[in-house]
VEXSE-472851 format. One line per 8 residues: number of its first residue (from 1); for each residue x, y, z of N, C-alpha, C, CB. Coordinates in pm, 1 decimal. Glycine has a CB too. Layout:
<atoms>
NUM> X/Y/Z/X/Y/Z/X/Y/Z/X/Y/Z; ...
</atoms>
This chain:
<atoms>
1> 1588.5/350.5/698.0/1489.4/390.3/795.5/1501.5/300.0/917.9/1346.8/384.1/735.5; 1476.0/352.8/1033.7/1481.1/276.1/1157.5/1386.8/155.6/1147.4/1443.6/365.4/1278.9; 1431.7/38.8/1188.1/1354.7/-84.3/1171.7/1217.4/-75.6/1235.9/1430.4/-200.9/1230.0; 1208.5/-29.9/1358.3/1080.7/-22.6/1427.9/983.0/67.6/1354.1/1100.7/27.4/1570.4; 1032.9/173.5/1294.2/947.4/264.7/1218.8/906.2/201.2/1086.4/1019.5/398.7/1194.1; 999.1/136.2/1018.4/966.9/75.3/890.0/866.2/-37.4/905.5/1092.8/23.5/823.3; 880.9/-121.3/1007.8/786.4/-231.7/1021.8/644.4/-181.0/1042.4/827.0/-321.6/1138.0; 628.6/-74.5/1118.8/494.8/-17.3/1138.6/443.1/47.8/1010.3/496.9/85.9/1252.7
9> 531.2/114.4/937.4/491.1/174.9/810.6/449.8/66.9/711.1/605.4/260.6/752.5; 523.4/-42.5/707.7/490.9/-153.3/618.5/356.7/-216.5/656.8/602.6/-259.0/621.6; 334.7/-235.0/784.3/207.7/-290.0/830.3/93.3/-193.6/798.9/213.2/-319.5/981.6; 116.5/-65.8/818.5/13.8/33.0/786.3/-14.0/34.7/635.6/56.8/173.2/834.4; 88.4/14.8/555.2/70.8/7.0/410.5/-20.1/-109.6/374.8/206.7/-7.4/339.9; 3.9/-223.8/435.2/-81.9/-340.1/411.1/-225.0/-308.9/453.2/-29.0/-464.1/487.1; -239.4/-241.7/565.7/-373.4/-206.4/614.5/-445.4/-112.8/517.8/-364.2/-140.9/752.9; -378.4/-7.2/470.7/-446.7/86.2/380.0/-480.2/18.6/247.5/-359.6/210.8/355.1
17> -396.7/-74.8/204.2/-428.4/-149.3/81.3/-551.1/-236.9/101.7/-308.6/-235.9/37.6; -564.4/-295.3/219.3/-683.1/-375.7/247.4/-807.6/-288.1/253.2/-666.2/-452.2/379.2; -795.7/-170.6/309.9/-910.6/-82.7/329.1/-941.7/3.6/206.6/-886.7/6.1/448.2; -855.0/3.8/108.0/-868.3/96.6/-4.9/-994.1/78.7/-87.9/-751.1/82.6/-93.6; -1051.0/-41.5/-88.4/-1173.5/-62.7/-165.2/-1298.0/-54.4/-77.5/-1168.7/-197.6/-235.0; -1279.2/-11.7/45.8/-1391.9/7.3/135.9/-1428.8/-115.8/216.3/-1509.5/51.2/58.5; -1373.4/-231.7/178.7/-1398.7/-354.1/254.2/-1266.6/-426.4/275.6/-1500.9/-445.7/180.7; -1261.6/-502.7/381.7/-1143.5/-584.4/408.4/-1185.1/-729.4/389.0/-1085.7/-559.3/553.7
25> -1139.9/-787.0/278.9/-1176.3/-925.4/245.0/-1106.6/-1022.9/338.3/-1140.2/-957.3/98.3; -1174.1/-1133.9/364.3/-1116.1/-1238.0/450.3/-982.5/-1287.1/395.0/-1213.6/-1356.3/464.5; -973.3/-1298.0/261.8/-848.9/-1343.5/199.2/-734.2/-1246.4/228.9/-867.8/-1358.4/46.6; -767.0/-1117.5/235.3/-665.1/-1017.0/265.4/-616.2/-1032.7/409.2/-720.7/-874.5/242.7; -707.8/-1057.4/500.7/-670.2/-1077.4/640.9/-580.3/-1200.1/656.2/-795.9/-1092.4/728.6; -618.5/-1309.1/590.0/-540.2/-1432.8/598.0/-400.8/-1409.3/541.7/-610.5/-1547.9/521.7; -393.5/-1345.7/423.9/-263.4/-1318.8/363.2/-178.1/-1230.9/453.6/-280.9/-1252.2/226.6; -237.6/-1129.6/512.5/-160.5/-1041.4/600.3/-105.5/-1118.3/719.9/-247.2/-924.1/648.3
33> -186.9/-1201.7/780.4/-139.3/-1280.1/894.8/-27.0/-1375.1/854.0/-255.0/-1359.3/956.8; -41.3/-1439.6/737.9/63.7/-1529.2/688.2/191.8/-1451.5/658.8/16.2/-1603.0/561.5; 175.6/-1335.0/598.1/290.7/-1250.7/564.2/362.8/-1205.9/690.8/246.1/-1127.9/481.8; 287.2/-1167.8/790.0/347.6/-1121.4/915.5/427.6/-1231.8/983.8/239.3/-1070.0/1010.4; 383.0/-1356.2/968.8/456.2/-1468.8/1027.5/586.8/-1495.0/952.4/368.9/-1595.4/1026.9; 583.5/-1474.1/818.9/700.5/-1504.8/734.7/803.6/-1392.0/731.0/655.1/-1535.2/593.5; 758.3/-1269.4/734.0/848.4/-1154.7/716.5/917.4/-1120.1/848.4/770.5/-1032.0/663.1; 1047.0/-1120.9/847.0/1124.3/-1088.9/967.9/1096.0/-948.4/1018.9/1273.1/-1103.7/940.3
41> 1061.9/-858.6/929.5/1040.0/-719.1/967.9/925.5/-703.6/1068.4/1011.3/-635.5/844.2; 832.5/-798.4/1070.6/718.2/-787.9/1161.7/739.6/-856.4/1295.8/597.2/-845.5/1096.7; 855.3/-915.0/1317.5/878.5/-993.7/1437.7/888.0/-909.5/1565.1/1003.9/-1073.4/1421.3; 917.2/-780.2/1551.6/938.8/-696.6/1669.8/820.7/-608.5/1706.5/1057.7/-610.7/1648.5; 704.5/-633.5/1645.0/586.7/-554.2/1678.8/468.4/-646.0/1708.4/552.0/-456.5/1564.5; 374.6/-593.6/1783.6/250.9/-666.3/1813.2/154.1/-635.1/1699.9/190.4/-626.0/1954.6; 150.1/-722.0/1600.4/73.0/-698.4/1478.3/-74.6/-678.8/1509.8/90.8/-814.8/1380.5; -130.4/-765.3/1591.6/-273.4/-755.2/1624.2/-305.4/-620.4/1688.5/-315.5/-869.7/1718.3
49> -221.2/-578.5/1780.6/-244.5/-450.5/1850.4/-231.6/-332.7/1753.4/-144.4/-433.6/1968.0; -129.9/-336.5/1669.9/-111.4/-228.4/1571.5/-230.2/-219.8/1476.2/18.5/-250.0/1491.4; -280.8/-334.3/1430.9/-396.2/-334.7/1341.1/-519.7/-276.6/1408.6/-425.3/-476.4/1292.9; -535.4/-303.3/1537.8/-647.6/-244.3/1612.3/-634.5/-91.5/1616.7/-653.5/-302.0/1756.6; -513.1/-43.9/1638.2/-489.2/100.7/1640.9/-520.0/161.3/1504.7/-343.2/131.5/1681.7; -470.4/97.2/1398.0/-496.3/146.8/1262.4/-646.2/151.4/1234.8/-425.6/58.1/1157.7; -717.4/45.3/1270.4/-861.7/38.9/1244.8/-935.5/147.9/1321.7/-917.1/-99.3/1283.1; -895.5/169.1/1444.5/-958.2/273.4/1525.6/-935.5/411.9/1465.3/-903.8/269.0/1668.7
57> -811.3/438.2/1424.9/-779.7/567.0/1363.1/-853.7/583.5/1230.6/-628.2/580.1/1341.1; -859.7/475.7/1153.4/-929.6/479.5/1025.1/-1077.4/509.9/1045.8/-912.5/346.3/949.9; -1138.8/442.7/1142.1/-1280.6/465.6/1169.8/-1307.0/608.2/1216.1/-1330.0/367.6/1274.7; -1213.5/665.7/1288.8/-1230.2/802.0/1337.9/-1205.3/907.8/1230.1/-1137.3/825.7/1454.1; -1109.9/883.3/1140.9/-1067.4/984.9/1044.7/-1123.0/967.1/903.7/-919.7/986.1/1037.7; -1165.7/847.1/868.0/-1213.6/823.4/731.6/-1102.1/845.2/630.9/-1332.4/914.7/699.3; -1133.8/915.0/522.0/-1033.1/930.5/417.0/-913.3/1014.7/460.8/-1096.2/993.0/295.0; -928.9/1096.0/564.6/-813.9/1171.8/615.8/-705.4/1078.6/668.7/-858.3/1268.3/726.5
65> -745.4/958.1/708.2/-647.5/858.8/752.0/-548.6/829.8/639.5/-717.9/728.7/797.0; -600.5/820.2/516.0/-514.8/794.4/401.2/-418.6/910.8/377.7/-599.6/769.5/276.2; -467.5/1032.7/392.2/-381.1/1148.3/371.3/-270.1/1155.2/476.0/-463.4/1276.6/374.1; -301.7/1117.0/599.3/-197.4/1108.5/702.4/-94.1/1002.3/663.6/-259.9/1075.3/841.4; -141.3/890.9/611.3/-51.5/783.9/565.5/37.8/835.2/452.5/-132.9/660.0/518.1; -21.4/905.1/356.4/57.0/958.2/244.3/169.8/1048.9/294.4/-34.3/1035.9/146.9; 142.1/1129.9/395.0/245.5/1217.3/451.0/360.7/1134.4/507.8/186.0/1308.5/560.7; 327.2/1024.3/575.0/431.6/937.2/630.5/519.6/881.6/519.2/368.9/821.5/711.3
73> 456.8/836.9/410.8/532.3/780.6/297.4/624.0/886.7/237.4/435.9/725.6/188.8; 569.6/1006.3/218.9/648.0/1113.8/157.2/765.7/1155.7/243.5/559.6/1234.0/130.1; 750.4/1149.1/374.6/855.1/1194.0/465.9/954.6/1084.3/502.7/792.7/1248.3/590.8; 919.8/961.1/474.1/1005.8/849.0/511.8/1132.5/845.9/427.0/930.1/716.7/497.9; 1241.5/813.4/490.3/1370.1/796.1/422.4/1388.5/646.5/399.7/1490.0/857.4/506.3; 1325.6/595.0/295.1/1327.6/451.3/269.3/1440.7/414.1/174.8/1194.1/405.7/211.6; 1508.2/306.3/205.8/1610.0/252.9/115.0/1538.7/189.4/-5.1/1702.5/147.9/188.3; 1614.8/158.3/-108.2/1555.4/92.4/-224.2/1494.4/-41.6/-183.2/1661.1/71.9/-335.2
81> 1563.5/-115.6/-100.3/1514.0/-245.2/-53.9/1382.5/-229.4/22.4/1619.0/-313.7/35.0; 1373.8/-129.6/108.1/1250.4/-106.0/183.2/1135.8/-66.7/89.8/1272.3/3.5/288.8; 1164.5/15.7/-9.4/1061.3/54.2/-104.9/1011.0/-66.9/-183.0/1114.7/160.5/-201.1; 1102.2/-154.2/-222.9/1063.0/-275.5/-294.6/977.0/-366.7/-206.3/1187.7/-351.1/-343.1; 1012.3/-377.9/-80.4/932.8/-457.9/12.6/793.9/-398.4/28.0/1002.2/-467.5/149.4; 785.7/-268.9/41.5/658.2/-199.9/54.5/571.2/-224.0/-69.7/680.8/-48.8/76.2; 630.6/-215.7/-186.7/558.1/-238.0/-312.5/512.0/-383.3/-322.0/647.0/-201.8/-434.2; 600.9/-477.1/-290.2/568.6/-619.6/-298.7/452.3/-655.5/-206.4/691.6/-704.3/-263.7
89> 456.6/-607.1/-83.8/350.5/-635.5/13.0/220.2/-569.7/-31.3/390.5/-586.4/154.4; 226.9/-446.3/-80.1/106.8/-375.4/-125.9/35.4/-453.2/-235.3/143.1/-235.7/-176.6; 110.5/-494.9/-334.3/51.1/-566.7/-447.2/-2.5/-702.6/-402.9/154.2/-584.6/-559.9; 68.9/-769.7/-316.3/21.4/-899.8/-266.7/-112.4/-885.2/-194.3/125.7/-962.9/-172.2; -126.4/-781.8/-113.9/-252.1/-759.4/-41.6/-364.3/-727.3/-140.1/-236.5/-644.7/61.6; -336.8/-644.1/-237.1/-438.2/-608.0/-337.1/-483.1/-731.1/-415.1/-383.3/-501.1/-433.9; -390.1/-819.8/-444.5/-421.6/-938.9/-524.1/-477.7/-1054.0/-439.6/-297.0/-985.9/-597.1; -480.0/-1040.3/-309.0/-515.6/-1151.4/-220.2/-654.8/-1207.7/-244.7/-505.5/-1106.9/-78.1
97> -751.0/-1122.9/-276.4/-886.8/-1173.6/-295.8/-911.9/-1218.3/-439.6/-987.8/-1067.2/-256.9; -806.1/-1222.3/-521.6/-812.0/-1268.5/-660.8/-906.1/-1186.3/-747.4/-854.4/-1412.5/-664.8; -943.0/-1069.3/-699.8/-1030.9/-980.2/-775.2/-968.6/-841.4/-773.3/-1176.6/-978.2/-715.5; -886.4/-812.5/-873.1/-817.6/-684.0/-878.4/-906.8/-583.7/-950.1/-679.8/-696.7/-949.6; -950.0/-484.6/-876.1/-1033.8/-380.4/-934.7/-945.0/-262.1/-972.3/-1146.9/-336.5/-836.1; -990.3/-189.1/-1072.8/-912.7/-74.8/-1118.9/-890.5/25.0/-1005.2/-983.2/-6.4/-1236.7; -989.4/41.9/-919.2/-974.6/136.7/-807.7/-859.0/96.1/-716.7/-1105.3/145.2/-726.3; -835.9/-34.7/-701.2/-724.5/-81.0/-618.0/-590.8/-51.9/-684.8/-737.4/-231.3/-589.6
105> -585.7/-70.4/-816.1/-463.2/-38.5/-890.9/-437.0/111.0/-882.0/-474.6/-83.4/-1040.2; -541.1/189.3/-899.2/-526.5/335.1/-891.6/-479.7/376.0/-751.2/-660.9/405.6/-927.0; -534.3/310.0/-649.5/-490.6/339.8/-513.5/-343.0/306.1/-496.5/-575.3/262.2/-411.2; -301.8/189.3/-546.3/-161.0/152.9/-538.4/-75.2/262.8/-601.3/-135.8/17.4/-608.3; -120.7/315.9/-712.8/-43.9/420.3/-781.6/-32.3/546.4/-696.9/-108.5/453.9/-915.9; -132.4/573.8/-612.8/-121.3/690.9/-525.0/-10.8/670.2/-421.5/-256.0/718.7/-454.3; 16.0/545.1/-388.6/129.2/514.0/-300.4/258.5/516.2/-380.8/110.1/375.5/-231.6; 259.8/446.9/-492.7/379.8/433.1/-573.7/438.0/568.1/-615.2/349.4/350.7/-696.2
113> 351.4/662.2/-653.2/397.8/793.9/-696.6/466.7/872.0/-585.3/281.8/874.0/-749.8; 445.9/830.7/-462.9/508.5/898.5/-349.0/644.0/837.6/-311.8/415.7/893.7/-228.8; 680.4/730.9/-378.4/809.8/666.9/-355.0/913.2/720.5/-453.0/798.1/513.6/-367.8; 1037.5/710.4/-415.9/1145.2/766.6/-497.8/1207.0/665.7/-594.3/1252.8/821.8/-408.6; 1173.4/540.7/-582.6/1231.5/435.5/-665.5/1177.0/444.8/-809.0/1201.4/295.8/-604.6; 1260.3/411.5/-904.4/1218.9/418.9/-1045.6/1140.3/294.5/-1085.6/1342.0/435.2/-1137.5; 1057.9/308.9/-1189.1/985.5/194.2/-1243.5/1082.5/87.6/-1291.7/893.4/237.9/-1358.2; 1193.6/131.4/-1348.4/1293.3/37.4/-1398.8/1348.1/-50.2/-1285.8/1407.9/113.1/-1467.8
121> 1375.5/10.2/-1172.0/1426.1/-66.2/-1057.8/1319.6/-162.2/-1005.0/1472.2/28.7/-945.8; 1195.0/-118.0/-1007.5/1085.0/-205.0/-962.8/1075.0/-325.8/-1054.6/950.0/-127.6/-960.2; 1072.6/-301.5/-1184.7/1061.8/-411.0/-1281.3/1181.6/-504.7/-1269.1/1051.4/-355.9/-1425.0; 1300.7/-449.2/-1259.0/1421.9/-531.5/-1250.8/1421.4/-621.5/-1127.5/1545.8/-442.4/-1249.1; 1362.6/-575.1/-1018.9/1367.4/-650.6/-893.9/1242.9/-732.8/-863.4/1391.0/-557.4/-782.4; 1129.3/-695.9/-921.2/1004.7/-762.6/-882.8/931.4/-833.7/-996.6/913.6/-663.0/-822.6; 975.3/-818.3/-1119.8/899.3/-875.5/-1231.8/892.5/-1028.0/-1228.0/960.7/-831.7/-1362.9; 990.9/-1093.4/-1171.3/984.9/-1239.3/-1160.5/882.6/-1283.6/-1056.7/1122.4/-1295.5/-1125.1
129> 867.7/-1205.3/-949.7/772.9/-1238.2/-843.0/630.8/-1193.3/-875.6/817.5/-1174.8/-712.6; 618.7/-1084.8/-950.7/486.9/-1027.0/-980.8/472.6/-1021.8/-1132.4/469.8/-883.1/-916.7; 408.3/-1124.6/-1187.5/398.5/-1138.1/-1333.0/332.3/-1018.8/-1400.0/322.3/-1262.5/-1367.4; 230.4/-961.9/-1337.2/155.4/-851.1/-1396.9/198.0/-714.8/-1341.1/6.3/-871.3/-1373.7; 325.7/-700.4/-1312.0/377.0/-575.7/-1253.9/343.0/-453.7/-1340.4/528.7/-585.1/-1235.4; 338.9/-471.6/-1471.4/307.8/-359.4/-1560.9/168.9/-302.5/-1535.0/318.7/-403.6/-1706.2; 75.3/-385.8/-1493.1/-58.6/-339.3/-1459.6/-52.2/-233.6/-1349.5/-147.2/-457.1/-1415.9; 37.6/-252.9/-1256.6/48.5/-162.7/-1142.2/138.2/-41.9/-1169.3/100.9/-238.1/-1023.1
137> 218.2/-48.3/-1273.9/310.6/61.0/-1303.5/269.6/143.2/-1425.0/448.6/6.1/-1325.0; 183.1/89.1/-1509.2/144.1/158.9/-1631.2/81.6/294.8/-1601.6/47.2/73.8/-1710.9; 102.0/385.8/-1695.0/46.1/519.2/-1678.0/-104.7/515.9/-1697.0/110.2/617.8/-1776.5; -170.4/602.4/-1623.9/-313.2/619.5/-1644.5/-335.9/699.0/-1772.0/-378.8/689.7/-1523.4; -457.9/699.2/-1818.7/-490.9/771.7/-1941.1/-451.6/918.7/-1928.0/-641.2/759.0/-1972.9; -478.9/977.1/-1812.4/-445.2/1117.4/-1789.0/-313.5/1125.7/-1713.3/-558.1/1189.4/-1710.7; -204.7/1089.2/-1779.9/-75.2/1080.5/-1711.8/-14.9/1216.4/-1679.7/21.2/1002.4/-1796.1; -73.2/1321.9/-1731.6/-19.2/1455.0/-1709.6/-67.0/1517.1/-1579.0/-56.2/1544.3/-1824.3
145> -157.4/1452.2/-1508.2/-211.3/1510.0/-1386.5/-113.9/1492.1/-1270.1/-346.6/1446.9/-1353.0; -130.3/1576.2/-1170.2/-44.7/1569.2/-1052.1/-90.1/1455.8/-961.4/-45.8/1703.1/-975.6; -4.7/1417.6/-869.7/-39.6/1311.8/-775.3/-156.4/1355.7/-687.4/82.0/1274.3/-688.4; -162.7/1484.4/-655.7/-273.6/1533.7/-574.9/-405.6/1515.4/-648.7/-252.6/1681.6/-538.9; -405.4/1547.0/-777.9/-526.3/1530.6/-858.5/-562.2/1383.5/-871.2/-507.7/1592.9/-997.6; -464.5/1298.8/-893.3/-489.6/1155.0/-903.3/-548.5/1101.2/-773.4/-360.0/1079.9/-937.8; -497.2/1149.2/-661.4/-547.7/1106.6/-531.7/-692.0/1150.9/-513.5/-460.4/1162.2/-419.0; -721.8/1277.2/-547.3/-858.8/1327.3/-538.1/-951.7/1245.1/-626.9/-864.9/1476.1/-577.6
153> -907.5/1214.2/-748.2/-989.6/1135.3/-840.6/-1017.4/996.7/-783.3/-920.2/1123.0/-977.6; -917.3/937.1/-720.5/-938.1/805.2/-660.6/-1049.0/811.1/-556.8/-808.2/753.1/-596.7; -1041.4/907.3/-465.3/-1140.7/914.1/-358.3/-1279.8/950.3/-410.2/-1097.3/1015.1/-253.9; -1287.5/1033.2/-512.3/-1418.0/1065.8/-571.4/-1476.1/944.1/-643.2/-1405.2/1184.7/-669.6; -1393.2/872.0/-714.9/-1440.6/757.1/-792.9/-1487.7/642.0/-704.6/-1330.5/708.3/-885.2; -1431.7/630.1/-586.5/-1468.1/519.4/-499.2/-1574.5/558.3/-397.6/-1346.0/468.0/-427.6; -1617.9/683.9/-399.5/-1717.7/732.8/-302.9/-1677.7/695.7/-161.2/-1857.2/675.6/-334.9; -1551.9/713.5/-134.1/-1496.9/673.6/-5.3/-1529.5/777.2/99.5/-1346.2/653.0/-14.5
161> -1598.0/734.4/199.3/-1637.1/816.3/313.1/-1648.8/959.9/272.8/-1538.5/802.1/426.7
</atoms>
């Protein structure tokens, strides 16, 4: 994927993970700022400005903002490395406030199911960095449902906008 497009998609992924529980914790903001300083992929964009745009769009669209994001993920031609980076950043943001709620894990799964990378590749590449990777990859009780149904269930369960 084109670098400029991937960096914005990655930043937007971090943003939706922060907003997925309805609040943006201070720890999540700090982690995102630290991550943006460390990750080379963010060096070519104005992170603060992009976050303002995301927040404005989110405030205007509510949960439809997430559906627009899902379309971007589904249409993106991401390499395996880019998908792994997206997963790593997503989980780091979710874990930033040290309080992992099931709704956040379920939200992560709505992103993960839209990626083409296998669970085996995720485990092989990220299990050393993310000790509890199985928590984020394990099947839900109703594993036979479609991603659309899982997404609807997430938004109903969280009473999101």
